[in-house]
Every structure is written in C-alpha cells, then in structure tokens.
PLY file of the C-alpha trace (Angstrom):
ply
format ascii 1.0
element vertex 345
property float x
property float y
property float z
element edge 344
property int vertex1
property int vertex2
end_header
-1.45 3.02 24.84
2.24 3.38 25.45
5.32 3.31 23.33
6.70 -0.14 24.58
9.59 0.14 22.30
10.78 -3.35 22.88
12.78 -2.30 25.93
13.77 -4.70 28.48
11.70 -4.75 31.82
8.35 -3.38 30.11
5.64 -5.58 31.75
2.93 -5.05 29.00
3.52 -5.42 25.21
0.95 -4.35 22.69
-0.90 -7.11 20.90
-1.21 -6.75 17.10
-2.90 -8.74 14.58
-1.57 -8.68 10.92
-3.93 -10.09 8.49
-2.10 -11.14 5.57
1.28 -13.02 5.37
2.36 -11.65 1.91
5.51 -9.61 1.35
4.18 -6.32 2.95
2.30 -7.97 5.75
5.21 -10.27 6.77
7.70 -7.22 6.70
5.44 -5.04 8.53
4.93 -7.61 11.25
8.66 -7.78 11.67
8.75 -3.99 12.12
6.07 -4.28 14.96
7.86 -7.28 16.53
11.10 -5.02 16.38
9.14 -2.36 18.23
8.36 -4.57 21.09
4.79 -5.69 19.97
3.48 -9.01 20.36
2.35 -9.97 16.67
0.18 -12.57 15.58
0.30 -12.91 11.79
-2.71 -14.41 10.07
-2.05 -16.39 6.68
-4.55 -18.54 4.57
-2.32 -21.33 3.67
-1.31 -23.86 6.51
2.21 -24.48 4.93
3.19 -20.99 5.15
1.88 -20.49 8.70
3.58 -23.90 9.63
7.00 -22.62 8.31
6.98 -19.41 10.06
6.18 -20.97 13.27
8.82 -23.74 12.89
11.82 -22.29 11.04
10.94 -18.45 11.39
10.96 -18.29 7.73
8.34 -17.26 5.10
9.25 -19.41 2.24
7.13 -17.80 -0.38
8.32 -14.26 0.00
11.62 -14.11 2.24
13.05 -17.69 2.25
16.62 -16.42 3.32
15.47 -14.08 6.04
14.79 -15.19 9.51
11.85 -13.40 11.29
12.09 -12.39 15.00
10.44 -14.46 17.73
7.87 -11.88 18.63
5.84 -13.15 15.70
3.56 -16.07 15.82
1.39 -17.22 12.62
-2.01 -18.72 12.60
-4.50 -19.75 10.03
-7.31 -19.06 12.73
-8.55 -15.45 12.38
-10.21 -15.56 15.66
-6.90 -16.39 17.45
-5.24 -13.45 15.82
-7.81 -10.96 16.43
-8.09 -11.90 20.28
-7.09 -8.98 22.43
-5.47 -6.99 19.57
-4.92 -3.31 20.10
-4.42 -3.04 16.35
-5.76 -5.08 13.45
-3.31 -4.53 10.51
-4.83 -5.35 7.27
-2.33 -6.37 4.51
-4.57 -8.41 1.94
-4.98 -7.41 -1.96
-7.29 -4.22 -1.94
-10.03 -5.90 -4.04
-10.46 -8.85 -1.60
-10.69 -6.51 1.65
-14.47 -6.40 1.76
-14.96 -10.08 1.55
-12.18 -10.87 4.22
-13.08 -8.24 6.41
-16.76 -9.34 6.28
-15.63 -12.51 7.80
-13.31 -10.76 10.26
-15.40 -8.02 11.76
-17.32 -10.01 14.40
-14.07 -11.42 15.74
-12.46 -8.03 16.51
-12.79 -6.24 19.78
-15.00 -3.05 19.61
-11.88 -0.94 20.47
-9.48 -2.41 17.88
-7.83 0.14 15.67
-8.23 -1.13 11.92
-4.93 -0.27 10.24
-4.87 -0.32 6.43
-1.51 -1.14 4.64
-3.51 -1.52 1.38
-2.97 0.95 -1.65
-5.86 0.70 -3.88
-9.34 1.85 -4.67
-12.30 -0.61 -4.74
-13.67 -1.48 -8.19
-17.26 -0.54 -8.78
-17.61 1.51 -5.69
-14.69 3.72 -6.10
-14.27 3.59 -2.37
-10.85 4.20 -0.63
-9.67 1.38 1.70
-10.53 3.38 4.97
-14.14 4.07 3.49
-14.40 0.14 2.83
-13.47 -0.41 6.41
-15.87 1.98 7.75
-18.67 0.69 5.73
-18.12 -3.11 6.43
-17.30 -2.70 10.16
-19.14 0.39 11.28
-15.90 1.59 12.88
-15.64 5.35 13.54
-12.87 7.55 12.07
-11.03 7.16 15.38
-10.61 3.55 14.87
-9.42 3.62 11.18
-5.75 4.29 10.32
-3.51 3.97 7.37
0.12 3.41 6.84
1.74 4.85 3.65
5.20 5.93 2.33
8.19 4.68 0.44
8.32 1.14 2.06
9.50 -1.45 -0.40
9.19 -4.75 1.54
12.38 -6.25 0.00
14.33 -3.36 1.49
12.43 -3.18 4.72
12.89 -6.78 5.55
16.69 -6.27 5.72
16.10 -3.44 8.33
17.29 -0.55 5.87
16.39 2.70 7.07
12.85 3.93 5.90
10.10 6.45 6.98
6.57 6.16 6.69
3.30 8.14 7.58
0.81 6.74 9.99
-2.67 8.65 9.43
-5.61 8.72 11.47
-8.44 11.52 11.96
-7.81 11.06 15.75
-4.21 12.57 16.22
-4.00 10.56 19.48
-4.60 7.17 17.81
-1.96 8.09 15.30
0.41 8.78 17.90
-0.34 5.38 19.51
0.14 3.48 16.17
3.47 5.65 15.80
4.76 4.25 18.96
3.73 0.84 18.03
5.94 0.57 14.97
8.90 3.00 15.79
12.21 1.35 15.68
15.81 2.29 15.24
15.53 1.79 11.28
11.66 2.67 10.72
10.67 6.24 11.39
6.87 6.74 11.21
5.45 10.43 11.10
1.80 11.21 12.16
-0.70 12.88 9.92
-4.57 13.40 10.18
-4.92 13.43 6.30
-6.14 9.98 5.71
-7.82 10.70 2.45
-4.50 12.26 1.19
-2.53 9.41 2.20
-4.56 6.94 0.59
-4.88 8.78 -2.68
-1.06 9.20 -2.71
-0.71 5.37 -2.03
-3.34 4.48 -4.79
-2.35 6.48 -7.68
1.38 5.89 -7.31
0.82 2.38 -8.36
-0.83 3.51 -11.57
2.13 6.06 -12.33
4.32 3.07 -11.48
2.88 1.13 -14.20
3.37 4.17 -16.59
7.08 4.53 -15.87
7.54 0.68 -16.07
5.92 0.90 -19.60
8.25 3.73 -20.66
11.07 1.71 -19.31
10.02 -1.35 -21.25
9.76 0.94 -24.35
13.40 1.91 -23.87
12.62 5.49 -23.16
14.95 7.53 -21.03
15.15 9.35 -17.79
13.61 12.52 -19.25
10.50 10.48 -20.12
10.21 8.84 -16.88
10.92 12.07 -14.62
8.15 13.73 -16.62
5.71 10.97 -15.90
6.68 11.00 -12.18
5.98 14.79 -12.03
2.80 14.81 -14.20
1.72 11.83 -12.25
2.04 13.42 -8.86
0.27 16.58 -10.50
-2.65 14.22 -11.18
-2.51 12.74 -7.70
-2.63 15.98 -6.02
-5.67 17.25 -8.20
-7.62 14.10 -7.45
-6.61 14.57 -3.69
-7.54 18.20 -3.61
-11.02 17.42 -5.08
-11.47 14.98 -2.44
-10.68 17.41 0.44
-7.04 16.31 1.17
-4.42 18.50 2.46
-2.18 19.59 -0.45
0.88 19.29 1.80
0.37 15.63 1.97
1.71 15.10 -1.60
4.87 16.72 -1.05
5.63 14.42 1.79
6.39 10.81 2.26
2.71 9.52 1.27
2.84 11.37 -1.93
6.26 12.08 -3.60
8.25 9.87 -1.37
6.19 6.60 -2.09
5.90 7.73 -5.77
9.64 7.90 -6.21
10.18 4.56 -4.50
7.62 2.86 -6.69
8.57 4.48 -9.95
12.40 4.07 -9.62
13.02 0.87 -7.94
13.36 -2.79 -9.71
11.67 -4.12 -6.43
8.43 -2.28 -7.35
5.76 -4.78 -8.57
4.06 -2.15 -10.64
7.11 -0.86 -12.48
8.21 -4.43 -13.16
4.70 -5.19 -14.55
4.55 -2.08 -16.71
8.11 -2.92 -18.04
6.73 -6.30 -19.24
3.86 -4.43 -21.09
6.26 -1.89 -22.48
8.44 -4.72 -24.10
5.25 -5.96 -26.04
3.95 -8.62 -23.53
0.11 -8.78 -23.29
-1.80 -8.52 -20.08
-2.46 -12.31 -19.95
1.10 -13.02 -20.59
2.46 -10.66 -18.02
-0.19 -11.87 -15.39
0.95 -15.50 -15.97
4.83 -14.69 -15.28
4.02 -12.63 -12.32
3.47 -14.34 -8.95
2.87 -11.12 -6.78
0.10 -8.47 -6.88
0.62 -5.44 -8.67
-2.19 -3.33 -7.21
-2.08 -0.89 -10.09
-3.18 -3.33 -12.66
-6.58 -3.52 -10.93
-6.75 -0.16 -9.33
-5.91 1.85 -12.36
-9.72 1.31 -13.51
-11.11 2.49 -10.14
-8.72 5.44 -10.01
-9.82 6.55 -13.40
-13.44 6.01 -12.64
-12.89 8.02 -9.11
-11.39 10.76 -11.07
-14.14 10.94 -13.52
-16.64 11.08 -10.79
-14.87 14.12 -9.40
-14.29 15.66 -12.80
-10.52 15.58 -12.59
-8.38 15.16 -15.51
-5.96 12.35 -15.15
-4.58 11.73 -18.86
-1.61 9.59 -17.68
-3.99 7.28 -15.71
-6.17 7.15 -18.65
-3.36 6.05 -20.88
-2.42 3.33 -18.52
-5.80 1.95 -18.48
-6.12 2.07 -22.12
-2.79 0.04 -22.48
-3.41 -2.43 -19.51
-7.03 -3.21 -19.98
-7.86 -1.76 -23.57
-4.92 -3.27 -25.54
-3.71 0.04 -26.82
-0.21 -0.13 -28.13
2.09 1.67 -25.73
3.94 3.70 -28.33
0.50 4.96 -29.50
-0.52 5.97 -25.94
2.84 7.97 -25.57
2.22 9.69 -29.04
-1.22 10.65 -27.85
-0.10 12.03 -24.59
2.56 14.21 -26.29
-0.16 15.47 -28.78
-2.44 16.92 -26.06
-2.78 20.62 -26.27
-0.33 22.77 -24.69
-1.26 24.52 -21.40
0.39 26.29 -18.34
1.82 23.88 -15.69
-0.52 24.22 -12.83
-1.89 21.41 -10.50
0 1
1 2
2 3
3 4
4 5
5 6
6 7
7 8
8 9
9 10
10 11
11 12
12 13
13 14
14 15
15 16
16 17
17 18
18 19
19 20
20 21
21 22
22 23
23 24
24 25
25 26
26 27
27 28
28 29
29 30
30 31
31 32
32 33
33 34
34 35
35 36
36 37
37 38
38 39
39 40
40 41
41 42
42 43
43 44
44 45
45 46
46 47
47 48
48 49
49 50
50 51
51 52
52 53
53 54
54 55
55 56
56 57
57 58
58 59
59 60
60 61
61 62
62 63
63 64
64 65
65 66
66 67
67 68
68 69
69 70
70 71
71 72
72 73
73 74
74 75
75 76
76 77
77 78
78 79
79 80
80 81
81 82
82 83
83 84
84 85
85 86
86 87
87 88
88 89
89 90
90 91
91 92
92 93
93 94
94 95
95 96
96 97
97 98
98 99
99 100
100 101
101 102
102 103
103 104
104 105
105 106
106 107
107 108
108 109
109 110
110 111
111 112
112 113
113 114
114 115
115 116
116 117
117 118
118 119
119 120
120 121
121 122
122 123
123 124
124 125
125 126
126 127
127 128
128 129
129 130
130 131
131 132
132 133
133 134
134 135
135 136
136 137
137 138
138 139
139 140
140 141
141 142
142 143
143 144
144 145
145 146
146 147
147 148
148 149
149 150
150 151
151 152
152 153
153 154
154 155
155 156
156 157
157 158
158 159
159 160
160 161
161 162
162 163
163 164
164 165
165 166
166 167
167 168
168 169
169 170
170 171
171 172
172 173
173 174
174 175
175 176
176 177
177 178
178 179
179 180
180 181
181 182
182 183
183 184
184 185
185 186
186 187
187 188
188 189
189 190
190 191
191 192
192 193
193 194
194 195
195 196
196 197
197 198
198 199
199 200
200 201
201 202
202 203
203 204
204 205
205 206
206 207
207 208
208 209
209 210
210 211
211 212
212 213
213 214
214 215
215 216
216 217
217 218
218 219
219 220
220 221
221 222
222 223
223 224
224 225
225 226
226 227
227 228
228 229
229 230
230 231
231 232
232 233
233 234
234 235
235 236
236 237
237 238
238 239
239 240
240 241
241 242
242 243
243 244
244 245
245 246
246 247
247 248
248 249
249 250
250 251
251 252
252 253
253 254
254 255
255 256
256 257
257 258
258 259
259 260
260 261
261 262
262 263
263 264
264 265
265 266
266 267
267 268
268 269
269 270
270 271
271 272
272 273
273 274
274 275
275 276
276 277
277 278
278 279
279 280
280 281
281 282
282 283
283 284
284 285
285 286
286 287
287 288
288 289
289 290
290 291
291 292
292 293
293 294
294 295
295 296
296 297
297 298
298 299
299 300
300 301
301 302
302 303
303 304
304 305
305 306
306 307
307 308
308 309
309 310
310 311
311 312
312 313
313 314
314 315
315 316
316 317
317 318
318 319
319 320
320 321
321 322
322 323
323 324
324 325
325 326
326 327
327 328
328 329
329 330
330 331
331 332
332 333
333 334
334 335
335 336
336 337
337 338
338 339
339 340
340 341
341 342
342 343
343 344
C-alpha cells in the first residue's frame, strides 16, 4: 500500500471504512480524507448519515464544521466494508464485540482492523485488540491501534497533533501511517500494541480522578500528583502484560494522559468534575450526552490489574467513587493515608 497523501494525479486512493460516526470517528474520517483516502463513514442513525451526505455536517457532534468531500456516509455496513484496505473501529468499547460480530463476515480477508477505542472489555478484561482477534480470527498483522493526545474537538479544526499507530507487523503500521499522515496530523509507528492500549485505557480512569479533584476544588499540586502516580500505575500494569516501558513516556502514554487530564474537552475529566462537585453517578450520566469510557472501563481496568497482581490505588479509588458511592473526600483521605514508600514504578 502506498502513501497517497492526497496529491493531485494519484490514480489510486486508499479505501477506508470508519465504523462509528461519533466525535472521534468523524474527526478521524476527516484526517483520512485530508490524507487522500476515500472514506466511507458508517453511522447507525439515518438522520445523521443523511445530514453528512447532504450538508457535509455531522449535526450531533460538529454542527458548525463542514467535512471534506472525500467522506461518504452510510447506514449500510456492507457498503462501508466493501473493498476497504482499513476498517477503522470507533464505537464504544463495550459494544465492540456485538458490533464486530455483525460486521466480520462483510470484511475482506485482507482488511486491516484499526481500533480507535480506549477501553478494556468488562467481564473478560480483554483489550480491544484481543476482542478483535477473538471475534474475527484476524492475526496480529491485521490488527492495529491508534492512540495519543487526540482530542476530537481540537483535531476537527485541524490543529497540529501527533499520534501512535501500532501494529505487531511494522510494515502494516507504516501503511496505516501513510494513510493518515497530513500537514497537521503526524503519526509515529510502534509495534507495542499492548502498551499503546494500556496507556489509552488507563488514562481515561486517571482523567476521572483528576476531574474529581478539580470538582473538589483541589489545586494543581493534587492534579499533578494524580497524573504522575496514575502514569506509574499505567506503566506497572503495562510491564506486567509485556509492554515496552518506553511506550509510557511517549504519545500513547504521557501524551495521551496529559491531554485527557488537563483539557476541558476531555469527557472523562468533565465527568469526574461533576462527581467531585457532589453529583451522583446517575445524575451525571443523565446530564452527559457523550461516552466517557473511563466510567465503565475503570472496573475492567481494576479487574485486569488484580488479575495480574498489580497495585493500582488511584484506579481502585475511582471505582469506589464512581460505582461504590464512596464520598470523594474520603477517597482522597484514604489515598493520602497509605503507607509511605520509595518512588518506584
């Protein structure tokens, strides 16, 4: 596969299917189209698909932004999948298994499956790449992930950003890199799929913790401490699962965590802030119209850590607050009362 880059005179354009017309799926579809790909964006709601095709606008997520002409929307998964070199999966992580079960038979046997999702499956504690492999039977050379500090609300305005595209097969990672490389979006390759996925999943949980601290009115010292110790938790879990420790110092580790924990555009941090201000989980869910992956995945991340014998006290505290109803100030007090120890990952 070549880097077509959208240059005039290229006779062949890479076909890409993007499954999921939410904010991240829509923004990444724009990146792919700007990079010169022919993109078919699958959405489940006909009214959104019709709006994209007739007005070039996704009214639910980016009502003031016109999408490029290289994107065609459809509710027909078969049409989206036909001839796609890459099938980009941008659905909520807990719905992946059911959705992919319906889509697998529609995909070409050589299509590379690309996960934009950042979560761990409840019950199985499988990473998204592992769910993809289990459902589709695809080998590691057909499974890739995209991760990094990529807030969709900034990316849709083509503000400069970087990411990691990871696949066990480095040649496939380079092909995906070429398919999404634009003047404003700089992808780096990596072969550490596990590390990139752990970084993406745990940063949502730490984002909730930072948001809770913000809602409590705590300052930057507290938030910086949570970010740093949260990264330590991420690295511990990743190392236990065979990840490359260098991944956590890069875009898929520290970079993604900083963007999530420090931006008002972060769904997880905003959700956590509501909890910190005293709202219940039910109240916060009722007033939130977008998926905050960490709300569900914090439990599966905790379970994954326990399965590997990894201590993750910040994650445990987030689960206690979000799903156990523990008062946030009590959780903070208990974290601070833990026994003193050397700073080691």
